[in-house]
BADO-577348 format. One line per 4 residues: their letters; for each residue x negated, y, z of N, C-alpha, C. Coordinates in steps of 0.1 Angstrom, whole numbers, padded with zeros to 4 digits. Layout:
% BADO-577348
A	X:Y:Z:X:Y:Z:X:Y:Z | ...;
This chain:
% BADO-577348
XXXX	-0092:-0075:0100:-0080:-0074:0110:-0080:-0068:0124 | -0070:-0061:0124:-0066:-0051:0132:-0062:-0062:0146 | -0066:-0053:0156:-0061:-0059:0167:-0056:-0051:0180 | -0049:-0049:0187:-0044:-0039:0199:-0052:-0035:0209;
XXXX	-0053:-0026:0208:-0066:-0020:0219:-0059:-0008:0229 | -0066:-0014:0242:-0061:-0004:0253:-0073:0009:0257 | -0080:0008:0246:-0090:0021:0246:-0083:0035:0253 | -0090:0041:0260:-0087:0054:0264:-0093:0063:0260;
XXXX	-0088:0076:0255:-0096:0087:0252:-0104:0095:0262 | -0119:0095:0258:-0125:0101:0268:-0130:0115:0270 | -0127:0120:0282:-0126:0134:0285:-0136:0137:0293 | -0144:0147:0287:-0159:0151:0293:-0154:0169:0301;
XXXX	-0159:0168:0310:-0157:0182:0318:-0170:0187:0322 | -0171:0202:0318:-0182:0209:0316:-0177:0220:0324 | -0185:0221:0338:-0182:0234:0342:-0202:0241:0346 | -0200:0255:0351:-0209:0262:0357:-0206:0278:0353;
XXXX	-0217:0279:0360:-0212:0298:0364:-0211:0301:0348 | -0206:0312:0349:-0208:0323:0339:-0225:0327:0336 | -0228:0324:0323:-0239:0330:0320:-0250:0317:0321 | -0247:0306:0324:-0253:0292:0326:-0260:0287:0310;
XXXX	-0251:0289:0301:-0253:0284:0289:-0238:0275:0282 | -0226:0274:0293:-0222:0263:0289:-0219:0268:0269 | -0214:0278:0270:-0211:0284:0255:-0223:0272:0246 | -0236:0282:0247:-0247:0273:0235:-0242:0260:0236;
XXXX	-0241:0255:0250:-0242:0240:0249:-0226:0233:0241 | -0217:0238:0240:-0205:0234:0237:-0206:0234:0221 | -0214:0249:0218:-0214:0251:0205:-0224:0241:0192 | -0233:0238:0205:-0241:0228:0200:-0238:0217:0196;
XXXX	-0227:0210:0209:-0218:0196:0209:-0213:0200:0196 | -0203:0206:0195:-0195:0209:0182:-0199:0206:0166 | -0212:0214:0164:-0220:0208:0155:-0226:0201:0153 | -0231:0186:0162:-0236:0179:0163:-0229:0164:0169;
XXXX	-0215:0167:0165:-0210:0153:0167:-0204:0142:0157 | -0210:0148:0146:-0206:0135:0138:-0190:0131:0126 | -0189:0128:0124:-0173:0121:0125:-0163:0123:0134 | -0167:0125:0145:-0163:0123:0158:-0151:0137:0158;
XXXX	-0138:0136:0164:-0127:0143:0163:-0127:0148:0175 | -0129:0160:0179:-0130:0165:0190:-0118:0175:0194 | -0114:0173:0207:-0101:0184:0210:-0109:0186:0224 | -0106:0207:0221:-0115:0213:0230:-0108:0223:0238;
XXXX	-0111:0220:0247:-0098:0229:0263:-0108:0242:0272 | -0104:0253:0263:-0110:0264:0272:-0098:0272:0275 | -0104:0284:0287:-0097:0294:0291:-0090:0299:0280 | -0102:0310:0272:-0100:0319:0265:-0113:0320:0254;
XXXX	-0107:0320:0240:-0119:0319:0234:-0131:0329:0229 | -0124:0343:0232:-0134:0350:0237:-0142:0352:0248 | -0136:0343:0261:-0146:0343:0271:-0156:0330:0262 | -0153:0320:0255:-0164:0312:0253:-0175:0316:0245;
XXXX	-0166:0323:0236:-0177:0329:0223:-0179:0322:0212 | -0169:0313:0203:-0174:0303:0197:-0178:0308:0185 | -0189:0305:0178:-0191:0309:0169:-0180:0313:0156 | -0176:0323:0152:-0165:0323:0141:-0163:0318:0127;
XXXX	-0173:0310:0125:-0175:0305:0115:-0171:0292:0116 | -0169:0285:0130:-0161:0276:0133:-0148:0275:0133 | -0141:0288:0137:-0125:0288:0141:-0119:0288:0124 | -0106:0283:0125:-0100:0284:0110:-0086:0284:0117;
XXXX	-0076:0287:0108:-0065:0284:0109:-0055:0268:0111 | -0047:0265:0120:-0044:0252:0120:-0033:0251:0108 | -0028:0261:0103:-0017:0257:0093:-0003:0256:0098 | 0000:0254:0112:0012:0254:0118:0015:0266:0122;
XXXX	0027:0267:0117:0039:0282:0121:0039:0282:0135 | 0040:0273:0145:0041:0270:0153:0030:0271:0165 | 0020:0274:0157:0006:0271:0165:-0004:0287:0160 | -0004:0293:0172:-0010:0307:0173:-0025:0301:0177;
XXXX	-0031:0312:0173:-0042:0315:0180:-0044:0317:0199 | -0039:0318:0202:-0038:0320:0215:-0030:0305:0222 | -0027:0293:0210:-0022:0281:0212:-0033:0269:0212 | -0033:0269:0199:-0040:0255:0192:-0046:0260:0181;
XXXX	-0061:0259:0178:-0062:0262:0168:-0073:0252:0162 | -0079:0249:0150:-0083:0240:0141:-0095:0245:0140 | -0108:0238:0141:-0120:0241:0137:-0124:0240:0122 | -0135:0245:0116:-0139:0236:0101:-0143:0226:0103;
XXXX	-0149:0219:0115:-0160:0206:0113:-0143:0195:0114 | -0132:0197:0114:-0122:0190:0121:-0116:0188:0133 | -0125:0194:0141:-0118:0194:0155:-0105:0203:0161 | -0104:0206:0173:-0091:0216:0175:-0095:0220:0184;
XXXX	-0089:0228:0191:-0096:0241:0195:-0081:0244:0209 | -0084:0245:0221:-0071:0248:0225:-0074:0254:0238 | -0065:0268:0241:-0064:0279:0252:-0055:0277:0262 | -0064:0275:0272:-0052:0272:0285:-0053:0287:0299;
XXXX	-0043:0287:0301:-0048:0298:0317:-0046:0291:0325 | -0039:0284:0332:-0044:0274:0349:-0042:0261:0348 | -0031:0252:0343:-0030:0238:0342:-0038:0239:0331 | -0044:0227:0332:-0051:0217:0322:-0038:0206:0313;
XXXX	-0030:0204:0329:-0028:0191:0321:-0018:0194:0312 | -0003:0204:0310:0002:0203:0297:-0007:0204:0287 | -0017:0212:0284:-0029:0209:0273:-0029:0199:0270 | -0032:0188:0278:-0039:0174:0272:-0026:0171:0267;
XXXX	-0018:0168:0274:-0005:0161:0270:0001:0171:0254 | 0000:0182:0254:-0002:0186:0239:-0007:0180:0229 | -0021:0179:0230:-0030:0173:0223:-0028:0158:0220 | -0022:0151:0232:-0021:0140:0230:-0005:0139:0219;
XXXX	-0001:0142:0220:0013:0146:0214:0010:0151:0199 | -0002:0151:0197:-0007:0156:0182:-0009:0140:0172 | -0004:0142:0158:-0007:0131:0154:-0018:0123:0148 | -0026:0134:0146:-0040:0129:0143:-0045:0119:0157;
XXXX	-0054:0112:0158:-0062:0109:0165:-0071:0114:0169 | -0072:0120:0185:-0087:0128:0187:-0093:0114:0194 | -0107:0118:0191:-0122:0108:0197:-0127:0111:0210 | -0126:0126:0213:-0127:0127:0225:-0124:0144:0229;
XXXX	-0120:0145:0243:-0120:0159:0246:-0127:0164:0258 | -0128:0176:0251:-0140:0183:0264:-0129:0196:0267 | -0134:0198:0281:-0127:0204:0286:-0140:0214:0296 | -0139:0228:0293:-0146:0239:0295:-0140:0243:0310;
XXXX	-0149:0246:0320:-0142:0250:0335:-0148:0261:0338 | -0147:0274:0346:-0153:0287:0347:-0165:0284:0360 | -0162:0272:0367:-0167:0268:0377:-0167:0275:0391 | -0158:0285:0387:-0152:0292:0403:-0143:0287:0409;
XXXX	-0137:0276:0401:-0124:0268:0411:-0130:0254:0413 | -0124:0246:0418:-0132:0229:0419:-0132:0227:0414 | -0137:0212:0408:-0139:0206:0399:-0129:0195:0402 | -0128:0192:0416:-0124:0182:0419:-0106:0180:0418;
XXXX	-0101:0189:0420:-0087:0190:0419:-0086:0185:0400 | -0092:0189:0392:-0094:0188:0378:-0096:0173:0375 | -0106:0166:0382:-0109:0149:0383:-0092:0144:0387 | -0088:0149:0396:-0079:0142:0403:-0065:0141:0395;
XXXX	-0064:0150:0384:-0054:0155:0380:-0050:0142:0371 | -0066:0137:0367:-0063:0124:0358:-0057:0109:0361 | -0056:0112:0376:-0050:0100:0378:-0034:0104:0375 | -0028:0111:0375:-0014:0112:0369:-0008:0102:0358;
XXXX	-0003:0093:0359:0003:0084:0354:0001:0083:0336 | 0008:0096:0335:0012:0097:0321:-0002:0105:0314 | -0012:0106:0324:-0021:0113:0315:-0035:0097:0319 | -0034:0093:0333:-0046:0079:0334:-0040:0068:0324;
XXXX	-0030:0067:0319:-0028:0059:0310:-0031:0057:0295 | -0039:0071:0291:-0041:0073:0280:-0058:0083:0278 | -0057:0087:0288:-0076:0093:0289:-0084:0089:0303 | -0092:0090:0299:-0104:0089:0310:-0113:0097:0316;
XXXX	-0119:0102:0325:-0129:0110:0324:-0139:0103:0319 | -0146:0106:0311:-0162:0103:0300:-0170:0106:0317 | -0170:0117:0319:-0181:0126:0327:-0180:0140:0330 | -0182:0146:0343:-0184:0157:0349:-0196:0163:0349;
XXXX	-0196:0169:0340:-0215:0178:0334:-0217:0193:0337 | -0223:0195:0348:-0220:0210:0354:-0241:0218:0349 | -0234:0226:0343:-0246:0235:0336:-0248:0244:0345 | -0265:0243:0348:-0269:0255:0355:-0280:0264:0350;
XXXX	-0280:0272:0356:-0294:0283:0351:-0305:0281:0356 | -0311:0276:0349:-0326:0269:0358:-0334:0281:0361 | -0331:0292:0353:-0342:0306:0353:-0335:0312:0364 | -0322:0317:0367:-0313:0325:0378:-0318:0315:0395;
XXXX	-0317:0302:0395:-0317:0294:0404:-0336:0293:0413 | -0348:0294:0404:-0354:0293:0404:-0361:0304:0410 | -0350:0319:0411:-0355:0332:0414:-0345:0337:0427 | -0339:0321:0433:-0332:0328:0443:-0314:0328:0441;
XXXX	-0311:0329:0429:-0298:0333:0423:-0295:0320:0420 | -0276:0322:0422:-0271:0311:0414:-0266:0314:0402 | -0269:0323:0394:-0261:0328:0383:-0269:0338:0379 | -0270:0342:0364:-0279:0353:0359:-0275:0366:0364;
XXXX	-0259:0369:0365:-0256:0380:0372:-0241:0376:0379 | -0248:0376:0389:-0242:0374:0402:-0226:0384:0400 | -0231:0400:0402:-0219:0402:0403:-0212:0402:0396 | -0212:0401:0380:-0199:0397:0368:-0192:0381:0372;
XXXX	-0198:0374:0381:-0196:0361:0385:-0185:0368:0394 | -0192:0374:0408:-0183:0379:0415:-0171:0386:0409 | -0169:0396:0402:-0161:0406:0394:-0147:0392:0387 | -0155:0385:0379:-0143:0373:0370:-0140:0368:0381;
XXXX	-0144:0365:0396:-0140:0359:0405:-0125:0364:0410 | -0129:0378:0414:-0118:0389:0423:-0106:0389:0415 | -0110:0387:0397:-0097:0393:0390:-0090:0382:0390 | -0092:0372:0392:-0080:0353:0391:-0075:0355:0404;
XXXX	-0067:0359:0407:-0059:0359:0422:-0053:0344:0428 | -0055:0332:0418:-0057:0317:0421:-0069:0312:0424 | -0079:0321:0426:-0088:0312:0430:-0090:0316:0444 | -0104:0310:0446:-0107:0307:0465:-0119:0319:0465;
XXXX	-0114:0329:0474:-0121:0340:0479:-0129:0340:0489 | -0125:0329:0494:-0131:0327:0508:-0149:0316:0512 | -0151:0313:0500:-0163:0305:0497:-0174:0309:0487 | -0186:0309:0495:-0197:0315:0492:-0198:0311:0477;
XXXX	-0208:0315:0467:-0211:0311:0455:-0223:0301:0457 | -0227:0302:0471:-0235:0288:0473:-0227:0275:0472 | -0219:0278:0481:-0205:0270:0482:-0199:0266:0471 | -0198:0267:0463:-0190:0270:0450:-0200:0262:0442;
XXXX	-0211:0266:0441:-0224:0259:0434:-0225:0246:0436 | -0225:0242:0452:-0229:0230:0456:-0214:0217:0456 | -0202:0223:0455:-0190:0219:0450:-0196:0212:0432 | -0199:0220:0426:-0206:0216:0410:-0213:0205:0410;
XXXX	-0223:0207:0418:-0231:0193:0421:-0227:0179:0427 | -0221:0178:0436:-0214:0171:0440:-0205:0165:0433 | -0199:0171:0426:-0188:0164:0416:-0192:0159:0405 | -0210:0166:0397:-0211:0164:0387:-0219:0145:0384;
XXXX	-0215:0140:0372:-0220:0128:0367:-0238:0129:0360 | -0238:0142:0357:-0252:0147:0352:-0250:0161:0354 | -0265:0164:0356:-0266:0181:0363:-0278:0187:0351 | -0274:0197:0340:-0286:0198:0331:-0289:0211:0338;
XXXX	-0305:0217:0339:-0309:0223:0342:-0315:0235:0330 | -0306:0244:0321:-0302:0251:0316:-0316:0262:0316 | -0323:0269:0300:-0330:0276:0302:-0343:0269:0306 | -0351:0259:0308:-0359:0251:0315:-0373:0259:0307;
XXXX	-0371:0263:0294:-0381:0268:0291:-0386:0280:0300 | -0378:0290:0304:-0384:0302:0311:-0388:0300:0330 | -0390:0292:0331:-0395:0284:0341:-0406:0278:0341 | -0417:0280:0356:-0430:0275:0354:-0428:0257:0357;
XXXX	-0434:0252:0350:-0432:0235:0350:-0437:0233:0367 | -0444:0237:0374:-0445:0237:0389:-0432:0238:0394 | -0426:0249:0392:-0416:0252:0399:-0400:0245:0395 | -0403:0241:0383:-0391:0232:0375:-0390:0222:0388;
XXXX	-0402:0213:0392:-0403:0198:0395:-0394:0205:0409 | -0400:0217:0418:-0394:0217:0429:-0379:0219:0425 | -0374:0228:0416:-0362:0232:0417:-0353:0219:0413 | -0360:0207:0407:-0350:0195:0403:-0345:0187:0418;
XXXX	-0355:0187:0425:-0360:0179:0437:-0349:0186:0447 | -0348:0201:0447:-0338:0207:0455:-0323:0203:0451 | -0321:0207:0439:-0303:0201:0433:-0305:0189:0434 | -0314:0179:0431:-0309:0168:0437:-0307:0164:0448;
XXXX	-0313:0167:0458:-0309:0167:0476:-0293:0173:0479 | -0289:0179:0465:-0274:0184:0471:-0265:0177:0461 | -0268:0168:0451:-0266:0159:0441:-0261:0147:0448 | -0248:0142:0444:-0246:0126:0450:-0258:0115:0443;
XXXX	-0261:0108:0454:-0278:0098:0452:-0272:0093:0437 | -0281:0092:0429:-0282:0087:0416:-0282:0096:0402 | -0275:0108:0406:-0271:0118:0396:-0283:0122:0387 | -0283:0117:0375:-0295:0123:0368:-0294:0142:0370;
XXXX	-0306:0145:0367:-0310:0157:0368:-0321:0162:0355 | -0312:0170:0342:-0321:0170:0328:-0321:0183:0327 | -0332:0182:0323:-0339:0202:0323:-0339:0200:0305 | -0333:0207:0299:-0329:0218:0286:-0332:0234:0288;
XXXX	-0335:0232:0271:-0336:0245:0268:-0328:0249:0257 | -0322:0261:0259:-0312:0268:0250:-0296:0256:0245 | -0299:0251:0254:-0281:0242:0253:-0284:0232:0245 | -0294:0229:0241:-0299:0217:0232:-0298:0204:0241;
XXXX	-0291:0191:0234:-0294:0179:0241:-0290:0172:0237 | -0289:0157:0229:-0284:0152:0224:-0270:0149:0225 | -0261:0145:0212:-0246:0149:0218:-0246:0131:0222 | -0250:0126:0220:-0247:0108:0226:-0247:0113:0243;
XXXX	-0258:0121:0246:-0260:0119:0259:-0248:0128:0269 | -0242:0133:0264:-0231:0140:0270:-0221:0130:0268 | -0217:0133:0254:-0203:0126:0247:-0200:0107:0251 | -0210:0104:0252:-0210:0091:0258:-0212:0086:0273;
XXXX	-0209:0096:0280:-0212:0093:0297:-0202:0082:0298 | -0188:0082:0296:-0175:0074:0297:-0178:0070:0313 | -0174:0079:0324:-0178:0074:0338:-0165:0068:0344 | -0152:0073:0336:-0139:0070:0345:-0140:0077:0360;
XXXX	-0145:0091:0361:-0144:0096:0371:-0137:0095:0379 | -0123:0096:0372:-0111:0100:0384:-0109:0086:0393 | -0115:0076:0388:-0112:0062:0398:-0125:0065:0412 | -0132:0073:0414:-0144:0071:0419:-0140:0088:0431;
XXXX	-0127:0093:0431:-0131:0108:0437:-0131:0106:0449 | -0134:0094:0457:-0134:0102:0470:-0150:0104:0472 | -0158:0099:0463:-0171:0100:0464:-0176:0114:0463 | -0167:0121:0457:-0169:0140:0451:-0165:0146:0463;
XXXX	-0169:0145:0471:-0164:0156:0481:-0173:0167:0483 | -0159:0177:0488:-0161:0193:0489:-0171:0197:0497 | -0177:0212:0497:-0182:0211:0511:-0172:0215:0521 | -0160:0217:0517:-0147:0217:0531:-0150:0201:0537;
XXXX	-0149:0195:0527:-0143:0180:0530:-0161:0173:0537 | -0168:0177:0527:-0183:0174:0536:-0185:0178:0556 | -0179:0192:0558:-0186:0196:0570:-0172:0189:0580 | -0165:0184:0573:-0156:0173:0584:-0161:0158:0585;
XXXX	-0172:0156:0580:-0176:0144:0582:-0189:0142:0581 | -0192:0142:0595:-0207:0144:0604:-0213:0131:0601 | -0207:0120:0603:-0215:0112:0602:-0220:0108:0587 | -0217:0108:0578:-0215:0109:0563:-0231:0121:0562;
XXXX	-0229:0134:0568:-0240:0142:0566:-0253:0135:0574 | -0253:0129:0581:-0263:0122:0592:-0272:0116:0581 | -0263:0104:0575:-0268:0094:0568:-0274:0103:0556 | -0267:0109:0549:-0274:0118:0539:-0285:0122:0542;
XXXX	-0286:0128:0551:-0298:0141:0554:-0310:0128:0555 | -0307:0115:0559:-0317:0104:0564:-0319:0097:0548 | -0312:0098:0540:-0316:0088:0532:-0327:0091:0521 | -0332:0084:0508:-0337:0088:0506:-0333:0089:0490;
XXXX	-0328:0095:0481:-0319:0091:0468:-0330:0089:0458 | -0324:0084:0451:-0334:0083:0433:-0328:0093:0428 | -0331:0103:0423:-0331:0110:0411:-0346:0114:0402 | -0340:0117:0395:-0353:0119:0380:-0348:0129:0373;
XXXX	-0359:0137:0369:-0360:0147:0358:-0363:0143:0345 | -0356:0152:0336:-0359:0143:0321:-0362:0159:0314 | -0370:0157:0304:-0378:0162:0297:-0360:0170:0288 | -0365:0184:0282:-0350:0185:0276:-0348:0180:0262;
XXXX	-0357:0172:0258:-0358:0168:0243:-0366:0156:0238 | -0371:0145:0253:-0373:0133:0249:-0365:0123:0256 | -0356:0118:0244:-0344:0110:0252:-0350:0098:0240 | -0348:0085:0247:-0353:0073:0236:-0343:0063:0239;
XXXX	-0335:0056:0223:-0325:0043:0227:-0328:0035:0224 | -0321:0024:0229:-0324:0008:0222:-0306:0005:0221 | -0307:-0002:0213:-0296:-0014:0209:-0299:-0026:0210 | -0294:-0033:0215:-0296:-0048:0210:-0281:-0057:0213;
XXXX	-0281:-0069:0208:-0272:-0076:0213:-0275:-0085:0223 | -0265:-0096:0228:-0263:-0098:0237:-0253:-0114:0232 | -0259:-0127:0239:-0250:-0134:0241:-0236:-0136:0249 | -0222:-0142:0249:-0216:-0140:0256:-0221:-0147:0274;
XXXX	-0217:-0139:0281:-0219:-0144:0295:-0207:-0146:0300 | -0209:-0154:0316:-0201:-0159:0319:-0194:-0152:0337 | -0203:-0147:0338:-0199:-0140:0354:-0201:-0128:0349 | -0188:-0115:0345:-0190:-0103:0340:-0194:-0094:0354;
XXXX	-0190:-0097:0369:-0197:-0092:0382:-0213:-0096:0386 | -0220:-0101:0381:-0232:-0108:0383:-0242:-0103:0371 | -0232:-0101:0359:-0238:-0090:0350:-0240:-0075:0352 | -0227:-0071:0359:-0231:-0057:0363:-0240:-0054:0374;
XXXX	-0243:-0063:0383:-0251:-0059:0396:-0265:-0063:0389 | -0271:-0067:0377:-0278:-0070:0366:-0286:-0060:0361 | -0271:-0053:0359:-0274:-0041:0351:-0281:-0031:0359 | -0272:-0030:0371:-0275:-0021:0380:-0293:-0021:0385;
XXXX	-0296:-0029:0388:-0309:-0027:0392:-0319:-0028:0381 | -0317:-0032:0370:-0322:-0029:0359:-0324:-0007:0351 | -0308:-0009:0356:-0307:0009:0352:-0317:0016:0364 | -0315:0009:0379:-0325:0016:0388:-0340:0014:0385;
XXXX	-0344:0005:0383:-0354:0003:0383:-0358:0016:0374 | -0356:0016:0357:-0362:0019:0347:-0356:0035:0347 | -0353:0039:0356:-0343:0051:0356:-0333:0059:0344 | -0329:0050:0341:-0320:0048:0325:-0308:0055:0331;
XXXX	-0308:0068:0315:-0298:0079:0318:-0285:0073:0315 | -0282:0068:0305:-0268:0062:0301:-0268:0046:0297 | -0260:0040:0300:-0257:0025:0289:-0244:0027:0288 | -0246:0019:0274:-0229:0018:0272:-0228:0008:0261;
XXXX	-0219:-0006:0261:-0213:-0013:0253:-0203:-0020:0252 | -0204:-0032:0249:-0190:-0040:0250:-0197:-0057:0253 | -0191:-0064:0265:-0193:-0074:0265:-0187:-0087:0262 | -0190:-0096:0256:-0180:-0111:0253:-0185:-0118:0266;
XXXX	-0171:-0121:0274:-0171:-0129:0286:-0168:-0143:0283 | -0175:-0157:0290:-0170:-0167:0282:-0156:-0171:0291 | -0146:-0176:0286:-0133:-0179:0286:-0123:-0164:0284 | -0128:-0153:0286:-0119:-0142:0282:-0115:-0140:0268;
XXXX	-0101:-0135:0260:-0096:-0138:0248:-0102:-0120:0244 | -0104:-0113:0255:-0104:-0098:0255:-0120:-0093:0255 | -0123:-0081:0248:-0136:-0076:0254:-0138:-0068:0262 | -0147:-0070:0267:-0152:-0063:0279:-0159:-0049:0279;
XXXX	-0154:-0038:0283:-0163:-0028:0277:-0171:-0022:0292 | -0184:-0019:0290:-0192:-0015:0300:-0200:-0002:0297 | -0197:0003:0307:-0206:0019:0309:-0211:0024:0316 | -0222:0036:0314:-0228:0037:0331:-0235:0052:0331;
XXXX	-0232:0055:0338:-0246:0068:0337:-0248:0068:0353 | -0264:0069:0354:-0273:0068:0365:-0272:0052:0374 | -0262:0053:0383:-0263:0040:0396:-0251:0036:0391 | -0242:0043:0390:-0229:0036:0387:-0223:0033:0373;
XXXX	-0217:0018:0377:-0213:0012:0362:-0196:0011:0368 | -0190:0013:0351:-0176:0011:0352:-0173:0002:0338 | -0165:-0008:0338:-0158:-0015:0331:-0142:-0014:0331 | -0137:-0025:0316:-0124:-0027:0316:-0125:-0037:0305;
XXXX	-0112:-0043:0304:-0110:-0053:0292:-0106:-0042:0282 | -0109:-0037:0270:-0097:-0032:0258:-0093:-0034:0256 | -0097:-0050:0243:-0085:-0051:0233:-0089:-0069:0230 | -0079:-0073:0222:-0083:-0090:0217:-0094:-0090:0211;
XXXX	-0105:-0099:0210:-0110:-0101:0204:-0105:-0106:0187 | -0109:-0100:0178:-0104:-0097:0161:-0104:-0118:0161 | -0097:-0123:0151:-0099:-0141:0147:-0109:-0140:0138 | -0115:-0131:0130:-0125:-0133:0123:-0137:-0130:0128;
XXXX	-0140:-0123:0143:-0152:-0115:0145:-0158:-0123:0154 | -0172:-0122:0156:-0179:-0128:0165:-0179:-0124:0177 | -0179:-0134:0185:-0178:-0131:0201:-0193:-0129:0203 | -0196:-0120:0209:-0209:-0114:0214:-0212:-0103:0222;
XXXX	-0220:-0097:0234:-0226:-0084:0237:-0235:-0078:0227 | -0228:-0064:0229:-0236:-0053:0224:-0240:-0041:0235 | -0252:-0038:0237:-0254:-0026:0247:-0264:-0014:0235 | -0258:-0004:0240:-0270:0005:0235:-0272:0013:0255;
XXXX	-0285:0016:0252:-0296:0018:0261:-0300:0035:0257 | -0298:0046:0266:-0301:0060:0263:-0315:0064:0281 | -0323:0068:0276:-0330:0076:0286:-0342:0083:0283 | -0350:0082:0290:-0359:0095:0292:-0373:0089:0285;
XXXX	-0381:0096:0276:-0388:0090:0266:-0401:0082:0268 | -0403:0084:0285:-0414:0074:0292:-0410:0062:0297 | -0397:0058:0290:-0391:0040:0299:-0395:0032:0293 | -0395:0025:0291:-0404:0008:0287:-0397:0001:0280;
XXXX	-0395:0006:0266:-0382:-0001:0257:-0383:-0015:0257 | -0397:-0019:0256:-0400:-0032:0254:-0395:-0039:0269 | -0401:-0036:0280:-0398:-0042:0294:-0383:-0040:0293 | -0374:-0030:0290:-0365:-0031:0291:-0353:-0041:0286;
XXXX	-0356:-0044:0272:-0350:-0051:0262:-0351:-0065:0268 | -0362:-0068:0276:-0368:-0079:0279:-0359:-0089:0290 | -0358:-0074:0299:-0349:-0079:0310:-0332:-0083:0306 | -0330:-0073:0300:-0314:-0073:0298:-0315:-0091:0291;
XXXX	-0321:-0090:0281:-0318:-0108:0273:-0323:-0117:0288 | -0330:-0113:0292:-0333:-0124:0306:-0321:-0125:0312 | -0314:-0112:0317:-0302:-0112:0328:-0287:-0118:0316 | -0289:-0118:0304:-0280:-0124:0296:-0286:-0142:0296;
XXXX	-0293:-0142:0293:-0298:-0161:0291:-0296:-0166:0305 | -0302:-0162:0318:-0293:-0166:0328:-0280:-0172:0332 | -0272:-0160:0328:-0257:-0168:0332:-0253:-0168:0320 | -0257:-0167:0311:-0252:-0178:0299:-0255:-0191:0304;
XXX	-0264:-0195:0313:-0270:-0208:0312:-0260:-0213:0330 | -0254:-0200:0334:-0248:-0208:0340:-0233:-0210:0343 | -0230:-0210:0328:-0215:-0213:0322:-0211:-0232:0326;
């Protein structure tokens, strides 16, 4: 039985300087999305360097290679020069259902305005930001640079008159970190293990509290970790201040400097996931508070699922990356559908699956008893 759904299409923004490994990461994601239909929005096909074997004509005479093309795996790809919003509207206007939107940006423009654009009514009603992913070149950072070839980044910057030419690369990099929901230290295999730990601590200090810092090699990471972020990031843009905004908030700076944020590095190929069913719960706010405590205790990378709430006819979607949890009611329960909760948890290989499962069950049972 079908039921009305208010679920939005998730969009993931991937940012980072030229040479950080965004191309390799995106290509890996496209090759490992299973049956998901992905819409990819990029600046130029040539710049991204998508494998030619992935490209195919969409068969629409009004759709050229400068507009929207279809990939051989069923995904679609759209180029855009300046404004991403018309591209998103164009993709939403297509008849076929899109499961996920990936937006690639150069890292030279501030990510914050793009995040804010998702608050426009025509976009907000249909799309939510699943997460902002910043890709950084670990080898370059370990050697005191912000990109593999800073001169190329500067040249790319000077060729675009619409970009900010005043801020330093350090300030632009800081903005990438501040806006991120997850930071990927790519090319980690080229950095000494001890230096990688130091680098992780340095990056964590500039990022928002609780943002996961994940070391990866050759752009390889479980696609579910990236495409399953589901952050609803446009709803908390106030916490993603640029370096200019931070300069005007001395009190915030003082508090941040004294804080001891909980950031955690994760090995590039070490992820575990657990899935479990839970009963209906009586208080969604208490449930989310309990989830936040468990996520913090076990350094969980991400959590996603749906919750049956006592007395509610709609299913509640819950999703989290790091310490922040988002949730919304997405659709009515079907007449013949069992009203139960189901969660999927992804974290590093060292997290205690048995203990996490036990704590989640205890949390649900405690709130069930409160009914």
